[in-house]
C-alpha positions as CSV (number, residue, x, y, z in Angstrom):
1,X,0.0,0.0,-0.1
2,X,2.7,2.6,0.9
3,X,4.7,2.0,-2.2
4,X,1.5,2.2,-4.2
5,X,1.6,5.3,-2.9
6,X,5.3,6.4,-3.7
7,X,4.8,5.2,-7.0
8,X,2.1,7.5,-7.6
9,X,4.1,10.4,-5.7
10,X,6.7,9.6,-8.7
11,X,4.7,9.4,-11.5
12,X,3.2,13.2,-11.1
13,X,4.8,15.9,-12.9
14,X,6.9,18.6,-11.0
15,X,6.0,21.8,-12.3
16,X,9.2,24.2,-12.2
17,X,6.6,27.3,-12.1
18,X,2.7,26.9,-11.2
19,X,0.5,27.0,-13.9
20,X,-1.1,29.9,-14.9
21,X,-5.0,28.9,-14.0
22,X,-6.0,27.7,-10.6
23,X,-8.3,24.5,-10.1
24,X,-11.5,24.6,-8.0
25,X,-10.1,22.9,-5.3
26,X,-7.5,25.4,-5.2
27,X,-10.2,27.8,-5.1
28,X,-11.9,26.4,-2.1
29,X,-8.2,25.8,-0.3
30,X,-7.7,29.9,-0.9
31,X,-11.3,30.7,0.6
32,X,-10.4,28.3,3.5
33,X,-7.5,30.1,4.0
34,X,-9.2,33.1,4.2
35,X,-12.0,32.2,6.4
36,X,-9.7,30.9,9.3
37,X,-7.8,33.9,9.1
38,X,-10.2,36.0,9.3
39,X,-12.2,34.2,12.3
40,X,-8.6,34.3,14.0
41,X,-8.6,37.7,13.7
42,X,-11.7,38.2,14.9
43,X,-11.7,36.2,17.6
44,X,-8.3,37.6,19.1
45,X,-10.0,40.6,18.9
46,X,-13.2,39.8,20.9
47,X,-10.7,38.2,23.2
48,X,-8.3,41.3,23.7
49,X,-10.9,43.6,24.3
50,X,-12.2,41.2,26.9
51,X,-9.1,40.7,28.5
52,X,-8.2,42.5,32.1
53,X,-4.8,41.2,31.8
54,X,-2.2,44.0,29.9
55,X,0.6,41.3,29.2
56,X,-1.9,38.6,28.0
57,X,-4.2,41.1,26.1
58,X,-1.1,42.3,24.2
59,X,0.2,38.9,23.3
60,X,-3.7,38.3,22.2
61,X,-3.3,41.4,20.0
62,X,-0.3,40.3,18.4
63,X,-2.1,37.2,17.5
64,X,-5.0,39.4,16.0
65,X,-2.3,41.4,14.0
66,X,-0.7,38.2,12.7
67,X,-4.3,36.8,11.5
68,X,-4.7,40.1,9.4
69,X,-1.3,40.3,8.4
70,X,-1.8,37.1,6.6
71,X,-5.3,37.4,5.6
72,X,-3.7,40.8,3.7
73,X,-0.8,39.0,2.2
74,X,-3.6,36.1,0.6
75,X,-5.6,39.1,-0.7
76,X,-2.5,41.0,-2.1
77,X,-1.3,37.6,-3.4
78,X,-4.3,37.3,-5.4
79,X,-4.7,40.9,-6.6
80,X,-1.3,41.0,-8.0
81,X,-1.7,37.7,-10.1
82,X,-5.1,39.0,-11.4
83,X,-3.2,42.4,-12.5
84,X,-0.8,40.3,-14.1
85,X,-3.2,38.3,-15.7
86,X,-5.3,41.4,-16.8
87,X,-2.1,43.0,-18.7
88,X,-0.8,39.6,-20.4
89,X,-4.6,39.3,-21.7
90,X,-4.2,42.7,-22.9
91,X,-0.6,41.9,-24.5
92,X,-2.0,39.2,-26.3
93,X,-5.3,41.0,-27.9
94,X,-2.1,43.7,-29.7
């Protein structure tokens, strides 16, 4: 069984550059990542506001900032890819 999995992994192509197309499965995973980070950000923000201990509040606020940073990074990456795709499509039309 394990050898069969290894053979399947060895037969899969290795991409040097990622494909220009996003699959439905990829899109679902990206949406999940955004949801996880947004939820983490909301929960951390709520808990920081409820917290009485300043040290703990600071740590929770850092967690909130981390989730916000990850969320924005994903959005920026998607936006950058969209811009590049639009530019390459415009170049093909000329």
